[in-house]
C-alpha positions as CSV (number, residue, x, y, z in Angstrom):
1,M,0.0,0.0,0.0
2,H,2.1,2.8,-1.4
3,F,2.0,6.4,-0.2
4,F,5.6,7.3,-1.3
5,S,4.8,9.7,-4.2
6,D,2.3,10.6,-6.8
7,N,5.1,10.0,-9.4
8,V,4.3,6.3,-9.1
9,A,0.6,6.7,-9.9
10,S,-0.8,5.0,-13.0
11,V,-1.3,6.6,-16.3
12,H,-5.0,7.5,-16.7
13,P,-6.9,5.3,-19.2
14,R,-8.0,8.3,-21.2
15,V,-4.3,9.3,-21.6
16,W,-3.5,5.8,-22.9
17,A,-6.4,6.1,-25.4
18,A,-5.1,9.5,-26.5
19,L,-1.6,8.0,-27.1
20,H,-3.1,5.2,-29.2
21,A,-5.1,7.7,-31.2
22,A,-2.0,9.8,-31.8
23,D,-0.2,6.7,-33.2
24,V,-0.7,7.7,-36.8
25,P,1.7,9.6,-39.1
26,D,2.0,13.3,-38.6
27,F,4.6,16.0,-38.8
28,G,7.7,15.6,-36.6
29,Y,8.9,17.6,-33.6
30,D,6.3,20.2,-32.6
31,G,4.8,20.6,-36.1
32,D,2.1,18.1,-35.6
33,S,-1.6,18.9,-35.2
34,L,-1.7,18.0,-31.5
35,S,1.3,20.2,-30.6
36,R,-0.2,23.0,-32.6
37,A,-3.4,22.7,-30.6
38,L,-1.8,23.4,-27.3
39,D,-1.8,27.2,-27.5
40,E,-5.6,27.3,-28.1
41,A,-6.3,24.7,-25.4
42,F,-4.4,26.6,-22.7
43,S,-5.6,30.0,-23.9
44,T,-9.1,28.7,-23.3
45,L,-8.2,27.3,-19.9
46,F,-6.6,30.5,-18.7
47,G,-9.0,32.9,-20.4
48,R,-6.0,34.8,-21.9
49,P,-3.8,34.3,-25.0
50,C,-0.8,32.2,-24.1
51,V,1.8,29.9,-25.7
52,A,2.3,26.3,-24.5
53,L,5.3,24.1,-25.2
54,W,5.7,20.5,-24.0
55,A,8.7,19.0,-22.2
56,A,9.3,15.5,-20.9
57,T,10.2,16.4,-17.3
58,G,9.4,19.0,-14.7
59,T,13.0,19.7,-14.1
60,A,13.6,20.6,-17.8
61,A,10.4,22.6,-17.9
62,N,11.2,24.6,-14.8
63,C,14.8,25.3,-15.9
64,L,14.0,26.1,-19.5
65,A,11.3,28.6,-18.5
66,L,13.7,30.3,-16.0
67,A,16.5,30.4,-18.6
68,A,14.4,32.6,-20.8
69,M,14.1,35.1,-17.9
70,V,17.5,35.0,-16.3
71,P,21.0,35.6,-17.9
72,P,24.0,33.6,-16.7
73,H,25.2,36.5,-14.6
74,G,21.7,36.8,-12.9
75,A,19.8,35.1,-10.1
76,V,16.5,33.6,-9.2
77,V,14.8,34.2,-5.8
78,C,13.2,31.0,-4.5
79,H,12.3,29.4,-1.2
80,R,15.0,27.5,0.7
81,E,13.0,24.3,0.2
82,A,12.1,24.9,-3.4
83,H,12.4,21.9,-5.8
84,I,14.8,23.8,-8.0
85,E,17.1,24.2,-5.0
86,V,16.7,20.9,-3.2
87,D,15.7,18.3,-5.8
88,E,16.9,19.1,-9.3
89,G,20.5,18.0,-9.1
90,G,22.0,21.4,-10.0
91,A,19.9,21.6,-13.2
92,P,19.1,25.4,-12.7
93,G,22.9,26.1,-12.8
94,F,23.3,23.9,-15.8
95,Y,20.4,25.3,-17.9
96,L,20.9,28.9,-16.7
97,H,24.6,28.6,-17.4
98,G,25.7,29.4,-13.9
99,A,23.0,31.8,-12.7
100,K,22.6,31.8,-8.9
101,L,19.7,30.8,-6.7
102,I,19.0,33.3,-3.9
103,L,17.2,31.5,-1.0
104,A,14.4,33.0,1.0
105,E,12.4,31.8,4.0
106,G,8.7,31.3,4.6
107,D,6.4,29.0,6.6
108,G,5.1,26.0,4.7
109,A,7.7,26.7,2.0
110,L,5.6,29.7,0.9
111,L,7.3,33.0,-0.1
112,S,5.8,36.4,0.7
113,P,6.7,39.9,-0.4
114,E,8.3,40.4,3.0
115,T,10.6,37.3,2.9
116,I,11.5,38.1,-0.7
117,S,12.3,41.7,0.1
118,A,14.5,40.5,3.0
119,V,16.9,38.8,0.7
120,L,16.8,41.5,-2.0
121,A,17.5,44.4,0.4
122,P,21.2,43.7,0.9
123,I,22.0,43.4,-2.8
124,R,23.7,46.5,-4.1
125,R,22.8,47.5,-7.6
126,D,26.3,47.3,-9.1
127,V,28.3,44.9,-11.1
128,H,30.1,43.5,-8.1
129,Q,27.0,41.6,-6.9
130,V,24.7,39.1,-8.7
131,Q,21.5,40.8,-9.6
132,P,18.1,39.1,-9.3
133,H,16.1,38.7,-12.5
134,A,13.2,36.4,-11.5
135,I,11.2,35.0,-8.6
136,S,10.1,31.4,-8.6
137,I,7.2,30.1,-6.5
138,T,5.9,26.6,-6.2
139,Q,2.1,25.9,-6.4
140,A,1.3,23.9,-4.3
141,S,4.4,24.4,-2.2
142,E,6.9,21.7,-1.2
143,Y,5.0,21.3,2.0
144,G,1.6,21.0,0.3
145,C,0.5,24.5,1.1
146,A,-1.4,26.6,-1.5
147,Y,-0.8,30.2,-2.5
148,R,-4.1,32.1,-2.6
149,P,-4.7,34.4,-5.6
150,A,-4.0,37.4,-3.4
151,D,-0.7,35.9,-2.2
152,V,0.4,35.5,-5.8
153,A,-0.8,38.9,-6.8
154,A,1.2,40.5,-3.9
155,I,4.4,38.7,-5.1
156,G,3.5,39.7,-8.7
157,A,3.3,43.3,-7.7
158,L,6.7,43.2,-6.1
159,A,8.1,41.5,-9.1
160,R,6.8,44.2,-11.4
161,Q,8.1,46.9,-9.0
162,R,11.6,45.4,-9.1
163,G,11.5,44.6,-12.8
164,L,11.7,40.8,-12.1
165,G,10.0,37.9,-13.9
166,L,7.6,35.7,-12.0
167,H,7.8,31.9,-12.6
168,M,5.5,29.3,-11.1
169,D,6.6,25.7,-10.6
170,G,3.2,24.0,-10.9
171,A,4.1,20.4,-10.5
172,R,1.0,20.1,-8.3
173,F,-0.8,23.1,-9.7
174,A,-3.9,21.0,-10.3
175,N,-4.1,20.0,-6.6
176,A,-3.8,23.6,-5.6
177,V,-6.5,24.8,-7.9
178,A,-8.8,21.9,-6.8
179,F,-8.3,23.1,-3.2
180,L,-8.7,26.8,-3.8
181,G,-11.8,26.4,-6.0
182,C,-10.6,29.3,-8.2
183,T,-10.0,29.6,-11.9
184,P,-6.5,28.7,-13.2
185,G,-6.1,32.2,-14.4
186,A,-6.9,33.8,-11.0
187,V,-3.8,32.4,-9.4
188,T,-1.5,32.8,-12.4
189,V,-1.8,35.3,-15.2
190,D,-4.3,37.5,-13.5
191,A,-1.9,37.7,-10.5
192,G,1.2,38.5,-12.5
193,V,2.8,35.2,-13.4
194,D,4.8,35.4,-16.6
195,A,5.5,31.7,-17.1
196,M,4.7,28.4,-15.4
197,T,5.2,24.7,-15.5
198,F,1.9,23.0,-15.5
199,G,2.3,19.5,-14.1
200,F,0.7,16.4,-15.7
201,V,2.9,13.5,-14.9
202,K,1.9,13.4,-11.2
203,N,-1.7,13.7,-12.1
204,G,-2.4,10.9,-14.6
205,G,0.1,11.7,-17.4
206,M,3.0,9.5,-18.4
207,S,5.8,11.7,-19.7
208,A,4.6,15.2,-20.5
209,E,4.7,18.5,-18.7
210,A,3.6,21.9,-20.2
211,M,5.5,25.2,-20.1
212,V,2.9,27.9,-20.3
213,F,4.0,31.4,-21.3
214,F,1.8,34.4,-20.7
215,D,4.6,36.5,-22.3
216,P,5.0,35.1,-25.9
217,A,8.5,36.6,-26.2
218,L,9.6,34.1,-23.5
219,A,8.3,31.2,-25.5
220,D,10.2,32.4,-28.6
221,V,13.4,32.1,-26.6
222,V,12.6,28.7,-25.1
223,R,11.9,27.1,-28.5
224,Y,15.6,27.5,-29.3
225,R,16.7,26.6,-25.8
226,R,14.6,23.5,-25.8
227,K,16.2,22.3,-29.0
228,R,19.7,23.1,-27.8
229,A,19.1,21.2,-24.5
230,G,18.0,18.1,-26.4
231,H,14.4,18.3,-25.3
232,L,12.8,18.8,-28.7
233,Q,11.5,15.3,-29.1
234,S,11.0,14.1,-32.7
235,K,7.6,12.6,-32.0
236,G,6.2,15.4,-29.9
237,R,2.7,14.5,-30.7
238,Y,2.8,11.8,-28.1
239,L,3.6,14.4,-25.4
240,A,0.9,16.8,-26.7
241,A,-1.6,13.9,-26.8
242,Q,-1.2,13.3,-23.0
243,I,-1.6,17.0,-22.2
244,L,-4.7,17.5,-24.3
245,A,-6.3,14.3,-22.9
246,L,-5.9,15.6,-19.4
247,L,-7.2,19.1,-20.3
248,D,-10.2,17.5,-22.0
249,R,-13.4,18.0,-19.9
250,D,-11.2,19.1,-17.0
251,L,-9.8,15.6,-16.3
252,W,-6.7,17.3,-14.7
253,L,-9.0,18.9,-12.2
254,E,-11.1,15.7,-11.6
255,N,-7.9,13.7,-10.9
256,A,-6.6,16.3,-8.5
257,R,-9.8,16.4,-6.6
258,M,-9.6,12.6,-6.1
259,A,-6.1,12.9,-4.8
260,N,-7.0,15.8,-2.5
261,S,-10.0,13.9,-1.2
262,A,-7.8,11.0,-0.2
263,A,-5.4,13.3,1.5
264,Q,-8.2,14.9,3.5
265,E,-9.3,11.5,4.8
266,L,-5.8,10.9,6.0
267,A,-5.6,14.4,7.5
268,R,-8.6,13.8,9.6
269,A,-6.9,10.7,11.1
270,C,-3.7,12.7,11.6
271,A,-5.3,15.4,13.8
272,G,-2.6,16.7,16.2
273,R,0.2,15.1,14.1
274,L,0.2,17.4,11.1
275,M,3.3,19.6,10.6
276,H,1.6,21.8,7.9
277,P,-2.0,22.4,6.7
278,V,-3.1,19.8,4.1
279,E,-4.1,21.9,1.1
280,A,-3.1,19.5,-1.7
281,N,-2.2,15.8,-1.7
282,E,0.8,15.8,0.6
283,L,0.8,15.3,4.3
284,F,3.8,15.8,6.7
285,V,3.0,13.8,9.8
286,L,4.7,13.5,13.2
287,L,5.4,9.8,13.7
288,S,8.0,8.2,16.0
289,D,10.4,5.5,14.6
290,A,8.3,2.9,16.5
291,E,5.1,4.1,15.0
292,K,6.6,4.2,11.5
293,T,7.8,0.6,12.0
294,A,4.4,-0.5,13.1
295,L,2.7,1.0,10.0
296,R,5.3,-0.5,7.6
297,S,5.0,-3.9,9.2
298,V,1.4,-4.1,8.0
299,G,2.1,-3.0,4.5
300,F,2.2,0.8,4.3
301,D,5.1,2.5,2.5
302,F,6.1,6.2,2.8
303,Y,9.1,8.4,3.1
304,D,10.8,9.4,6.3
305,W,11.0,13.1,6.7
306,P,13.2,15.4,8.9
307,A,11.4,16.0,12.2
308,P,11.1,19.4,13.7
309,E,13.2,20.1,16.8
310,G,12.0,18.2,19.8
311,A,9.9,15.7,17.8
312,A,10.5,12.0,17.8
313,G,10.2,11.6,14.1
314,A,8.2,12.5,11.0
315,A,7.0,11.1,7.6
316,R,5.6,12.3,4.3
317,L,2.5,10.7,2.9
318,V,1.4,11.4,-0.7
319,T,-1.9,10.4,-2.3
320,A,-2.6,10.3,-6.0
321,W,-5.5,10.4,-8.4
322,N,-5.8,6.6,-8.3
323,S,-5.1,5.9,-4.6
324,D,-7.0,2.9,-3.7
325,P,-9.9,4.0,-1.3
326,A,-9.5,0.8,0.7
327,H,-5.8,1.5,1.2
328,V,-6.5,5.1,2.2
329,T,-9.2,4.1,4.7
330,A,-6.9,1.3,6.1
331,L,-4.0,3.8,6.6
332,A,-6.4,6.3,8.3
333,R,-7.6,3.6,10.7
334,A,-4.0,2.5,11.4
335,I,-2.9,6.0,12.2
336,T,-5.9,6.6,14.4
337,A,-5.1,3.3,16.2
338,L,-1.7,4.6,17.1
């Protein structure tokens, strides 16, 4: 009974069907009819003209988007726990050709204008110090917390004031939107986001993420960077097919709601143990080593997590669009029994 990660979730049947339907001759790279349909599909979703490009991984999508905003001598402000800092193996430095990450603080791995300003304030505006060019936020955050539209708008206003780009790592964007109940545009383009990664792999896809650009000039740069980085796949229609299948009839949102619902069932059982609010499909739970051993001994798998000072231990639990309801209920009961 796996609660390791939503990366291990199955591919949705409608995605498999779309891949099969795409298995006919068409133009190569991104010249096929499905890849060309992405702009219109995302423009409809966000209620604003935008440009969408596929990539095979979230790491590549994040870094390619940031590379269009940040020169090699520049920097990106992100949270200390941001995926681009902690879990992308130095990829930002590789794709951005040495640009720096400036690390800020914030509860729940959420940035705010105040915590961003705190790291910007000491930077002199001269050639002797690395200058910031972009801010990157993660929706939902690395601790499963969601930025509200007003939160993003406040950061967007600061970015415009400072002349910085605003990037959103949306690996679990669907889960955040499902929790917030807002439109996708309200928490992105309407709030000042310039480019984002829209995650699909964790939410029913197989091997496709979308880079969505609300500034078309950024997309023009990334087209060249994507090719140079080796990510312009020759049969791009198979990536586009996955994305379009998940956008069709809001399957992306339906899947996220199922994952969130499973997380909420576990959250109710973890009352008093939660390290952070559960606003997506991740739970960070206080569990001693003995309690973790007890849960694993009856078949539950999950990651250990660094415990806060004074706590006996902690774990991360992640639900997915296809988490077995019986397994979720069994884990909830087992935690309650502890």
